[in-house]
ChimeraX commands (.cxc) that place a marker at each C-alpha (Angstrom):
marker #1 position 8.73,136.79,-44.19 radius 0.5
marker #1 position 8.30,133.72,-46.38 radius 0.5
marker #1 position 5.99,132.68,-49.48 radius 0.5
marker #1 position 3.57,131.40,-47.29 radius 0.5
marker #1 position 3.01,133.64,-44.94 radius 0.5
marker #1 position 3.21,136.69,-47.54 radius 0.5
marker #1 position 0.45,134.40,-49.31 radius 0.5
marker #1 position -2.11,134.68,-46.37 radius 0.5
marker #1 position -0.40,138.01,-45.45 radius 0.5
marker #1 position 0.86,136.85,-42.08 radius 0.5
marker #1 position 3.96,138.81,-40.04 radius 0.5
marker #1 position 5.76,135.77,-39.14 radius 0.5
marker #1 position 7.27,137.73,-36.23 radius 0.5
marker #1 position 3.51,137.88,-35.17 radius 0.5
marker #1 position 2.78,134.33,-35.10 radius 0.5
marker #1 position 2.67,132.11,-32.11 radius 0.5
marker #1 position 5.60,129.67,-31.83 radius 0.5
marker #1 position 4.36,127.02,-30.46 radius 0.5
marker #1 position 0.43,126.13,-30.84 radius 0.5
marker #1 position -1.60,123.80,-29.46 radius 0.5
marker #1 position -4.95,122.41,-30.93 radius 0.5
marker #1 position -7.61,120.65,-29.02 radius 0.5
marker #1 position -9.75,118.59,-31.78 radius 0.5
marker #1 position -13.01,118.03,-31.12 radius 0.5
marker #1 position -16.95,117.30,-32.82 radius 0.5
marker #1 position -15.85,114.83,-35.62 radius 0.5
marker #1 position -18.34,113.45,-33.84 radius 0.5
marker #1 position -20.78,115.35,-33.83 radius 0.5
marker #1 position -19.83,115.44,-37.84 radius 0.5
marker #1 position -20.81,112.69,-38.86 radius 0.5
marker #1 position -24.28,112.35,-36.55 radius 0.5
marker #1 position -24.98,115.44,-38.62 radius 0.5
marker #1 position -24.46,113.59,-41.69 radius 0.5
marker #1 position -26.11,110.78,-40.49 radius 0.5
marker #1 position -22.76,109.29,-41.42 radius 0.5
marker #1 position -21.07,106.54,-38.23 radius 0.5
marker #1 position -18.84,108.28,-35.25 radius 0.5
marker #1 position -14.86,106.81,-37.18 radius 0.5
marker #1 position -16.58,108.24,-40.38 radius 0.5
marker #1 position -16.32,111.71,-38.89 radius 0.5
marker #1 position -13.02,110.87,-37.20 radius 0.5
marker #1 position -11.29,109.70,-41.00 radius 0.5
marker #1 position -12.13,113.09,-42.04 radius 0.5
marker #1 position -11.08,114.04,-38.23 radius 0.5
marker #1 position -7.07,112.84,-39.90 radius 0.5
marker #1 position -7.04,114.64,-43.32 radius 0.5
marker #1 position -7.56,117.88,-41.56 radius 0.5
marker #1 position -4.18,116.93,-39.74 radius 0.5
marker #1 position -2.39,116.11,-42.21 radius 0.5
marker #1 position -3.74,119.87,-44.04 radius 0.5
marker #1 position -2.62,121.61,-40.44 radius 0.5
marker #1 position 0.71,120.45,-39.63 radius 0.5
marker #1 position 1.47,120.64,-42.84 radius 0.5
marker #1 position 0.71,124.24,-43.01 radius 0.5
marker #1 position 1.79,124.96,-39.64 radius 0.5
marker #1 position 5.21,124.28,-40.37 radius 0.5
marker #1 position 5.20,125.97,-44.49 radius 0.5
marker #1 position 4.09,129.37,-42.16 radius 0.5
marker #1 position 7.58,128.21,-40.02 radius 0.5
marker #1 position 5.57,127.76,-36.42 radius 0.5
marker #1 position 8.04,125.77,-34.48 radius 0.5
marker #1 position 5.43,123.46,-32.83 radius 0.5
marker #1 position 2.40,121.82,-32.48 radius 0.5
marker #1 position 0.59,120.09,-30.20 radius 0.5
marker #1 position -2.40,117.36,-31.46 radius 0.5
marker #1 position -5.16,116.75,-28.24 radius 0.5
marker #1 position -5.70,113.20,-30.16 radius 0.5
marker #1 position -6.90,111.18,-27.69 radius 0.5
marker #1 position -7.16,111.84,-23.65 radius 0.5
marker #1 position -6.19,109.01,-21.47 radius 0.5
marker #1 position -10.52,109.51,-20.42 radius 0.5
marker #1 position -11.35,108.71,-23.65 radius 0.5
marker #1 position -10.68,105.28,-22.81 radius 0.5
marker #1 position -13.93,104.99,-21.27 radius 0.5
marker #1 position -15.79,105.32,-24.51 radius 0.5
marker #1 position -17.79,102.39,-26.17 radius 0.5
marker #1 position -14.82,99.95,-27.24 radius 0.5
marker #1 position -15.90,99.28,-30.89 radius 0.5
marker #1 position -14.62,103.69,-31.74 radius 0.5
marker #1 position -11.69,103.18,-29.30 radius 0.5
marker #1 position -10.80,100.38,-31.86 radius 0.5
marker #1 position -10.84,102.27,-35.04 radius 0.5
marker #1 position -9.08,104.93,-33.23 radius 0.5
marker #1 position -6.65,102.46,-32.66 radius 0.5
marker #1 position -6.89,101.00,-36.39 radius 0.5
marker #1 position -6.68,104.94,-38.00 radius 0.5
marker #1 position -3.63,105.32,-35.50 radius 0.5
marker #1 position -1.99,102.81,-36.92 radius 0.5
marker #1 position -2.40,103.27,-40.35 radius 0.5
marker #1 position -1.76,107.53,-39.93 radius 0.5
marker #1 position 1.63,106.63,-38.65 radius 0.5
marker #1 position 1.86,104.19,-41.68 radius 0.5
marker #1 position 0.13,106.84,-44.17 radius 0.5
marker #1 position 2.60,109.81,-42.90 radius 0.5
marker #1 position 5.55,108.53,-42.04 radius 0.5
marker #1 position 7.33,109.53,-45.83 radius 0.5
marker #1 position 5.55,112.20,-45.71 radius 0.5
marker #1 position 6.92,114.21,-42.54 radius 0.5
marker #1 position 10.13,112.04,-42.96 radius 0.5
marker #1 position 10.32,114.53,-46.09 radius 0.5
marker #1 position 8.66,118.11,-44.64 radius 0.5
marker #1 position 12.51,117.28,-41.61 radius 0.5
marker #1 position 8.94,117.31,-39.45 radius 0.5
marker #1 position 10.65,116.04,-35.13 radius 0.5
marker #1 position 7.57,114.15,-34.16 radius 0.5
marker #1 position 7.15,112.49,-30.81 radius 0.5
marker #1 position 3.69,111.89,-28.27 radius 0.5
marker #1 position 3.24,112.88,-25.53 radius 0.5
marker #1 position 1.10,110.55,-23.06 radius 0.5
marker #1 position 0.86,108.09,-20.57 radius 0.5
marker #1 position 1.74,104.83,-23.35 radius 0.5
marker #1 position 1.14,101.56,-20.70 radius 0.5
marker #1 position -2.26,100.89,-22.26 radius 0.5
marker #1 position -0.86,101.28,-25.94 radius 0.5
marker #1 position -0.92,97.75,-27.65 radius 0.5
marker #1 position 2.55,97.02,-28.26 radius 0.5
marker #1 position 2.44,97.26,-32.86 radius 0.5
marker #1 position 1.53,100.75,-32.46 radius 0.5
marker #1 position 4.49,101.58,-29.83 radius 0.5
marker #1 position 6.56,100.72,-32.52 radius 0.5
marker #1 position 5.51,102.16,-34.81 radius 0.5
marker #1 position 5.34,105.91,-32.76 radius 0.5
marker #1 position 8.53,105.15,-31.58 radius 0.5
marker #1 position 10.03,104.18,-34.85 radius 0.5
marker #1 position 9.45,107.48,-36.68 radius 0.5
marker #1 position 10.17,109.02,-33.34 radius 0.5
marker #1 position 13.42,107.94,-34.17 radius 0.5
marker #1 position 13.55,108.43,-37.04 radius 0.5
marker #1 position 12.49,112.12,-36.92 radius 0.5
marker #1 position 15.14,113.29,-34.09 radius 0.5
marker #1 position 17.59,114.25,-35.81 radius 0.5
marker #1 position 15.23,116.92,-38.43 radius 0.5
marker #1 position 15.72,120.67,-38.33 radius 0.5
marker #1 position 11.86,121.49,-39.24 radius 0.5
marker #1 position 7.99,121.52,-36.84 radius 0.5
marker #1 position 8.77,120.01,-33.45 radius 0.5
marker #1 position 4.96,117.82,-34.18 radius 0.5
marker #1 position 3.86,116.26,-31.14 radius 0.5
marker #1 position 0.24,114.30,-30.45 radius 0.5
marker #1 position -0.95,113.47,-27.63 radius 0.5
marker #1 position -2.25,110.06,-27.28 radius 0.5
marker #1 position -3.40,108.51,-24.33 radius 0.5
marker #1 position -2.68,111.66,-22.41 radius 0.5
marker #1 position -4.05,114.31,-19.69 radius 0.5
marker #1 position -2.31,116.92,-18.82 radius 0.5
marker #1 position -3.57,116.36,-14.50 radius 0.5
marker #1 position -1.06,112.82,-15.37 radius 0.5
marker #1 position 1.77,114.52,-17.19 radius 0.5
marker #1 position 2.50,117.09,-13.99 radius 0.5
marker #1 position 2.31,114.06,-11.88 radius 0.5
marker #1 position 4.22,112.16,-13.79 radius 0.5
marker #1 position 6.57,114.86,-13.69 radius 0.5
marker #1 position 6.49,114.80,-9.94 radius 0.5
marker #1 position 7.67,110.84,-10.15 radius 0.5
marker #1 position 10.48,112.11,-11.31 radius 0.5
marker #1 position 11.54,114.53,-9.56 radius 0.5
marker #1 position 11.10,113.06,-6.54 radius 0.5
marker #1 position 13.26,110.08,-8.06 radius 0.5
marker #1 position 16.33,112.05,-8.70 radius 0.5
marker #1 position 15.92,113.02,-5.45 radius 0.5
marker #1 position 15.44,109.78,-4.35 radius 0.5
marker #1 position 18.87,109.23,-5.97 radius 0.5
marker #1 position 20.71,112.30,-4.63 radius 0.5
marker #1 position 20.29,113.56,-8.96 radius 0.5
marker #1 position 18.76,116.69,-7.51 radius 0.5
marker #1 position 17.87,118.34,-4.22 radius 0.5
marker #1 position 13.84,119.64,-3.61 radius 0.5
marker #1 position 15.31,123.03,-2.45 radius 0.5
marker #1 position 16.92,123.36,-6.17 radius 0.5
marker #1 position 14.04,122.71,-7.93 radius 0.5
marker #1 position 12.81,125.76,-9.60 radius 0.5
marker #1 position 9.65,125.78,-13.04 radius 0.5
marker #1 position 12.43,125.34,-15.36 radius 0.5
marker #1 position 13.53,121.51,-13.58 radius 0.5
marker #1 position 10.39,121.22,-13.52 radius 0.5
marker #1 position 9.70,121.66,-16.66 radius 0.5
marker #1 position 12.15,119.14,-18.13 radius 0.5
marker #1 position 10.71,116.62,-16.55 radius 0.5
marker #1 position 7.26,117.40,-18.46 radius 0.5
marker #1 position 6.10,115.34,-21.65 radius 0.5
marker #1 position 6.69,118.64,-23.41 radius 0.5
marker #1 position 10.46,118.99,-22.44 radius 0.5
marker #1 position 12.57,120.95,-24.93 radius 0.5
marker #1 position 10.01,122.39,-27.22 radius 0.5
marker #1 position 9.18,126.54,-27.66 radius 0.5
marker #1 position 6.47,127.74,-24.41 radius 0.5
marker #1 position 2.75,127.52,-25.09 radius 0.5
marker #1 position 1.86,130.38,-26.37 radius 0.5
marker #1 position -2.52,129.29,-28.38 radius 0.5
marker #1 position -4.47,127.68,-27.74 radius 0.5
marker #1 position -7.56,126.18,-30.09 radius 0.5
marker #1 position -10.23,123.96,-28.99 radius 0.5
marker #1 position -12.83,123.67,-32.49 radius 0.5
marker #1 position -16.32,122.63,-32.09 radius 0.5
marker #1 position -17.61,125.63,-29.69 radius 0.5
marker #1 position -16.74,123.42,-26.54 radius 0.5
marker #1 position -14.96,126.09,-23.92 radius 0.5
marker #1 position -12.87,124.21,-21.79 radius 0.5
marker #1 position -9.36,122.70,-22.30 radius 0.5
marker #1 position -9.97,119.81,-20.91 radius 0.5
marker #1 position -6.89,118.54,-19.68 radius 0.5
marker #1 position -5.03,119.53,-21.72 radius 0.5
marker #1 position -1.54,120.57,-21.17 radius 0.5
marker #1 position -2.70,122.27,-18.06 radius 0.5
marker #1 position 0.97,123.87,-16.78 radius 0.5
marker #1 position 2.16,125.01,-20.12 radius 0.5
marker #1 position -1.30,126.69,-21.11 radius 0.5
marker #1 position -0.18,128.89,-17.81 radius 0.5
marker #1 position 0.69,132.37,-20.03 radius 0.5
marker #1 position -1.44,130.81,-23.53 radius 0.5
marker #1 position -3.63,132.76,-25.66 radius 0.5
marker #1 position -6.84,130.72,-25.45 radius 0.5
marker #1 position -9.13,129.99,-29.16 radius 0.5
marker #1 position -12.35,128.84,-28.81 radius 0.5
marker #1 position -13.65,128.43,-32.49 radius 0.5
marker #1 position -17.93,127.06,-33.12 radius 0.5
marker #1 position -16.13,124.66,-36.52 radius 0.5
marker #1 position -16.61,121.09,-36.27 radius 0.5
marker #1 position -12.45,119.69,-36.56 radius 0.5
marker #1 position -12.98,117.58,-39.50 radius 0.5
marker #1 position -14.09,120.76,-41.30 radius 0.5
marker #1 position -11.03,123.59,-39.82 radius 0.5
marker #1 position -9.45,124.57,-43.45 radius 0.5
marker #1 position -5.78,126.38,-43.51 radius 0.5
marker #1 position -8.93,129.44,-43.87 radius 0.5
marker #1 position -9.87,129.09,-40.51 radius 0.5
marker #1 position -6.40,128.46,-39.39 radius 0.5
marker #1 position -4.85,131.58,-40.56 radius 0.5
marker #1 position -8.72,133.29,-39.21 radius 0.5
marker #1 position -7.01,132.03,-35.56 radius 0.5
marker #1 position -3.45,133.10,-36.82 radius 0.5
marker #1 position -4.35,136.88,-37.27 radius 0.5
marker #1 position -6.51,137.09,-34.59 radius 0.5
marker #1 position -3.29,135.46,-32.25 radius 0.5
marker #1 position -1.17,138.21,-34.57 radius 0.5
marker #1 position -4.18,141.01,-33.10 radius 0.5
marker #1 position -3.40,140.11,-28.96 radius 0.5
marker #1 position -1.15,141.71,-26.99 radius 0.5
marker #1 position 0.55,139.86,-24.94 radius 0.5
marker #1 position 0.95,140.95,-21.66 radius 0.5
marker #1 position 2.22,138.36,-19.34 radius 0.5
marker #1 position 1.83,140.08,-16.42 radius 0.5
marker #1 position 3.00,143.59,-17.04 radius 0.5
marker #1 position 1.21,146.94,-17.97 radius 0.5
marker #1 position 0.49,148.21,-20.93 radius 0.5
marker #1 position 2.04,150.79,-20.49 radius 0.5
marker #1 position 5.21,148.21,-19.39 radius 0.5
marker #1 position 5.19,146.48,-23.13 radius 0.5
marker #1 position 5.57,149.62,-24.35 radius 0.5
marker #1 position 8.40,150.56,-22.80 radius 0.5
marker #1 position 9.78,146.94,-23.79 radius 0.5
marker #1 position 9.68,146.66,-27.10 radius 0.5
marker #1 position 10.59,150.60,-27.13 radius 0.5
marker #1 position 13.31,148.49,-26.14 radius 0.5
marker #1 position 13.44,146.02,-28.12 radius 0.5
marker #1 position 13.26,148.30,-31.07 radius 0.5
marker #1 position 16.27,150.12,-30.13 radius 0.5
marker link #1:1,2 radius 0.2
marker link #1:2,3 radius 0.2
marker link #1:3,4 radius 0.2
marker link #1:4,5 radius 0.2
marker link #1:5,6 radius 0.2
marker link #1:6,7 radius 0.2
marker link #1:7,8 radius 0.2
marker link #1:8,9 radius 0.2
marker link #1:9,10 radius 0.2
marker link #1:10,11 radius 0.2
marker link #1:11,12 radius 0.2
marker link #1:12,13 radius 0.2
marker link #1:13,14 radius 0.2
marker link #1:14,15 radius 0.2
marker link #1:15,16 radius 0.2
marker link #1:16,17 radius 0.2
marker link #1:17,18 radius 0.2
marker link #1:18,19 radius 0.2
marker link #1:19,20 radius 0.2
marker link #1:20,21 radius 0.2
marker link #1:21,22 radius 0.2
marker link #1:22,23 radius 0.2
marker link #1:23,24 radius 0.2
marker link #1:24,25 radius 0.2
marker link #1:25,26 radius 0.2
marker link #1:26,27 radius 0.2
marker link #1:27,28 radius 0.2
marker link #1:28,29 radius 0.2
marker link #1:29,30 radius 0.2
marker link #1:30,31 radius 0.2
marker link #1:31,32 radius 0.2
marker link #1:32,33 radius 0.2
marker link #1:33,34 radius 0.2
marker link #1:34,35 radius 0.2
marker link #1:35,36 radius 0.2
marker link #1:36,37 radius 0.2
marker link #1:37,38 radius 0.2
marker link #1:38,39 radius 0.2
marker link #1:39,40 radius 0.2
marker link #1:40,41 radius 0.2
marker link #1:41,42 radius 0.2
marker link #1:42,43 radius 0.2
marker link #1:43,44 radius 0.2
marker link #1:44,45 radius 0.2
marker link #1:45,46 radius 0.2
marker link #1:46,47 radius 0.2
marker link #1:47,48 radius 0.2
marker link #1:48,49 radius 0.2
marker link #1:49,50 radius 0.2
marker link #1:50,51 radius 0.2
marker link #1:51,52 radius 0.2
marker link #1:52,53 radius 0.2
marker link #1:53,54 radius 0.2
marker link #1:54,55 radius 0.2
marker link #1:55,56 radius 0.2
marker link #1:56,57 radius 0.2
marker link #1:57,58 radius 0.2
marker link #1:58,59 radius 0.2
marker link #1:59,60 radius 0.2
marker link #1:60,61 radius 0.2
marker link #1:61,62 radius 0.2
marker link #1:62,63 radius 0.2
marker link #1:63,64 radius 0.2
marker link #1:64,65 radius 0.2
marker link #1:65,66 radius 0.2
marker link #1:66,67 radius 0.2
marker link #1:67,68 radius 0.2
marker link #1:68,69 radius 0.2
marker link #1:69,70 radius 0.2
marker link #1:70,71 radius 0.2
marker link #1:71,72 radius 0.2
marker link #1:72,73 radius 0.2
marker link #1:73,74 radius 0.2
marker link #1:74,75 radius 0.2
marker link #1:75,76 radius 0.2
marker link #1:76,77 radius 0.2
marker link #1:77,78 radius 0.2
marker link #1:78,79 radius 0.2
marker link #1:79,80 radius 0.2
marker link #1:80,81 radius 0.2
marker link #1:81,82 radius 0.2
marker link #1:82,83 radius 0.2
marker link #1:83,84 radius 0.2
marker link #1:84,85 radius 0.2
marker link #1:85,86 radius 0.2
marker link #1:86,87 radius 0.2
marker link #1:87,88 radius 0.2
marker link #1:88,89 radius 0.2
marker link #1:89,90 radius 0.2
marker link #1:90,91 radius 0.2
marker link #1:91,92 radius 0.2
marker link #1:92,93 radius 0.2
marker link #1:93,94 radius 0.2
marker link #1:94,95 radius 0.2
marker link #1:95,96 radius 0.2
marker link #1:96,97 radius 0.2
marker link #1:97,98 radius 0.2
marker link #1:98,99 radius 0.2
marker link #1:99,100 radius 0.2
marker link #1:100,101 radius 0.2
marker link #1:101,102 radius 0.2
marker link #1:102,103 radius 0.2
marker link #1:103,104 radius 0.2
marker link #1:104,105 radius 0.2
marker link #1:105,106 radius 0.2
marker link #1:106,107 radius 0.2
marker link #1:107,108 radius 0.2
marker link #1:108,109 radius 0.2
marker link #1:109,110 radius 0.2
marker link #1:110,111 radius 0.2
marker link #1:111,112 radius 0.2
marker link #1:112,113 radius 0.2
marker link #1:113,114 radius 0.2
marker link #1:114,115 radius 0.2
marker link #1:115,116 radius 0.2
marker link #1:116,117 radius 0.2
marker link #1:117,118 radius 0.2
marker link #1:118,119 radius 0.2
marker link #1:119,120 radius 0.2
marker link #1:120,121 radius 0.2
marker link #1:121,122 radius 0.2
marker link #1:122,123 radius 0.2
marker link #1:123,124 radius 0.2
marker link #1:124,125 radius 0.2
marker link #1:125,126 radius 0.2
marker link #1:126,127 radius 0.2
marker link #1:127,128 radius 0.2
marker link #1:128,129 radius 0.2
marker link #1:129,130 radius 0.2
marker link #1:130,131 radius 0.2
marker link #1:131,132 radius 0.2
marker link #1:132,133 radius 0.2
marker link #1:133,134 radius 0.2
marker link #1:134,135 radius 0.2
marker link #1:135,136 radius 0.2
marker link #1:136,137 radius 0.2
marker link #1:137,138 radius 0.2
marker link #1:138,139 radius 0.2
marker link #1:139,140 radius 0.2
marker link #1:140,141 radius 0.2
marker link #1:141,142 radius 0.2
marker link #1:142,143 radius 0.2
marker link #1:143,144 radius 0.2
marker link #1:144,145 radius 0.2
marker link #1:145,146 radius 0.2
marker link #1:146,147 radius 0.2
marker link #1:147,148 radius 0.2
marker link #1:148,149 radius 0.2
marker link #1:149,150 radius 0.2
marker link #1:150,151 radius 0.2
marker link #1:151,152 radius 0.2
marker link #1:152,153 radius 0.2
marker link #1:153,154 radius 0.2
marker link #1:154,155 radius 0.2
marker link #1:155,156 radius 0.2
marker link #1:156,157 radius 0.2
marker link #1:157,158 radius 0.2
marker link #1:158,159 radius 0.2
marker link #1:159,160 radius 0.2
marker link #1:160,161 radius 0.2
marker link #1:161,162 radius 0.2
marker link #1:162,163 radius 0.2
marker link #1:163,164 radius 0.2
marker link #1:164,165 radius 0.2
marker link #1:165,166 radius 0.2
marker link #1:166,167 radius 0.2
marker link #1:167,168 radius 0.2
marker link #1:168,169 radius 0.2
marker link #1:169,170 radius 0.2
marker link #1:170,171 radius 0.2
marker link #1:171,172 radius 0.2
marker link #1:172,173 radius 0.2
marker link #1:173,174 radius 0.2
marker link #1:174,175 radius 0.2
marker link #1:175,176 radius 0.2
marker link #1:176,177 radius 0.2
marker link #1:177,178 radius 0.2
marker link #1:178,179 radius 0.2
marker link #1:179,180 radius 0.2
marker link #1:180,181 radius 0.2
marker link #1:181,182 radius 0.2
marker link #1:182,183 radius 0.2
marker link #1:183,184 radius 0.2
marker link #1:184,185 radius 0.2
marker link #1:185,186 radius 0.2
marker link #1:186,187 radius 0.2
marker link #1:187,188 radius 0.2
marker link #1:188,189 radius 0.2
marker link #1:189,190 radius 0.2
marker link #1:190,191 radius 0.2
marker link #1:191,192 radius 0.2
marker link #1:192,193 radius 0.2
marker link #1:193,194 radius 0.2
marker link #1:194,195 radius 0.2
marker link #1:195,196 radius 0.2
marker link #1:196,197 radius 0.2
marker link #1:197,198 radius 0.2
marker link #1:198,199 radius 0.2
marker link #1:199,200 radius 0.2
marker link #1:200,201 radius 0.2
marker link #1:201,202 radius 0.2
marker link #1:202,203 radius 0.2
marker link #1:203,204 radius 0.2
marker link #1:204,205 radius 0.2
marker link #1:205,206 radius 0.2
marker link #1:206,207 radius 0.2
marker link #1:207,208 radius 0.2
marker link #1:208,209 radius 0.2
marker link #1:209,210 radius 0.2
marker link #1:210,211 radius 0.2
marker link #1:211,212 radius 0.2
marker link #1:212,213 radius 0.2
marker link #1:213,214 radius 0.2
marker link #1:214,215 radius 0.2
marker link #1:215,216 radius 0.2
marker link #1:216,217 radius 0.2
marker link #1:217,218 radius 0.2
marker link #1:218,219 radius 0.2
marker link #1:219,220 radius 0.2
marker link #1:220,221 radius 0.2
marker link #1:221,222 radius 0.2
marker link #1:222,223 radius 0.2
marker link #1:223,224 radius 0.2
marker link #1:224,225 radius 0.2
marker link #1:225,226 radius 0.2
marker link #1:226,227 radius 0.2
marker link #1:227,228 radius 0.2
marker link #1:228,229 radius 0.2
marker link #1:229,230 radius 0.2
marker link #1:230,231 radius 0.2
marker link #1:231,232 radius 0.2
marker link #1:232,233 radius 0.2
marker link #1:233,234 radius 0.2
marker link #1:234,235 radius 0.2
marker link #1:235,236 radius 0.2
marker link #1:236,237 radius 0.2
marker link #1:237,238 radius 0.2
marker link #1:238,239 radius 0.2
marker link #1:239,240 radius 0.2
marker link #1:240,241 radius 0.2
marker link #1:241,242 radius 0.2
marker link #1:242,243 radius 0.2
marker link #1:243,244 radius 0.2
marker link #1:244,245 radius 0.2
marker link #1:245,246 radius 0.2
marker link #1:246,247 radius 0.2
marker link #1:247,248 radius 0.2
marker link #1:248,249 radius 0.2
marker link #1:249,250 radius 0.2
marker link #1:250,251 radius 0.2
marker link #1:251,252 radius 0.2
marker link #1:252,253 radius 0.2
marker link #1:253,254 radius 0.2
marker link #1:254,255 radius 0.2
marker link #1:255,256 radius 0.2
marker link #1:256,257 radius 0.2
view
C-alpha cells in the first residue's frame, strides 16, 4: 500500500483506474459570496491543482476533468474571455509541476475554436509529456460527448473509404481507438459537484459502466477530504457488469485462487 493511500486509509486495489470529474459550481460559489464569477473560476483552478496532484499520489491511472464544454462558448463574452485567460495561466504555471510529477497531459475536445496561442501551449505540453509514465491527466476543452462520437464515426468512415478498414470488422475496441480518450484506462467513476444530477454531454460512450457520484459540494469547496470521501464510497460498491451477485462472487473467488 502506498504511503498516501495508507494516510487516507484507502485500499489501492479498490480504487478506480480512471475518474472523470464534472467540475460544477464555480459561478454559484462566487455569486453566493458577492464576488464576480471569474473569482469562482480562479478558486476552481486551485482545486484542479490539489485534486490532480492527490489523484496522482494515490496511483489513479487517469483523471479527466470537464473544464469547458462546447456549449460553454454561448456564455457571456467577458466570462469566456476570462476562462480562456485562466486556461493560458494554468498551462504556463502548471507545466513545471506536471513535468516534475511525470504526468502525461492531453486535451480532449474540438480544438478548432481555441485560439492559436492556446493551441500552441497545449501542443507543447502534450509533446513534452507524451513519454511520461505517471497519471494520464486529460482536460476536456470545447468538449461534448456527442461531438466526440461523431468525430470517431467520421474517422472510421474515412478509414473504410480509404480501404484501411472493413465495415463488418468494426467492433467496440476499434471504435474506442477513434475516440479522444484512446489509450486511456476504462472509465470507472464519474463525479459531479454542485448537486446537479446529470452528465451534461460528458464522456457518453465511456460512461457505459462507470459509477456515478453526485456531490452537493460546489467545486471550489471540493477539497481532498471530499475527493477521498467519494473514493471510499466507490470502493464499497459492487460492480457486476451485467452479472448476478453469485457470478461476481465466483469470479472473485477464482481470481483469489
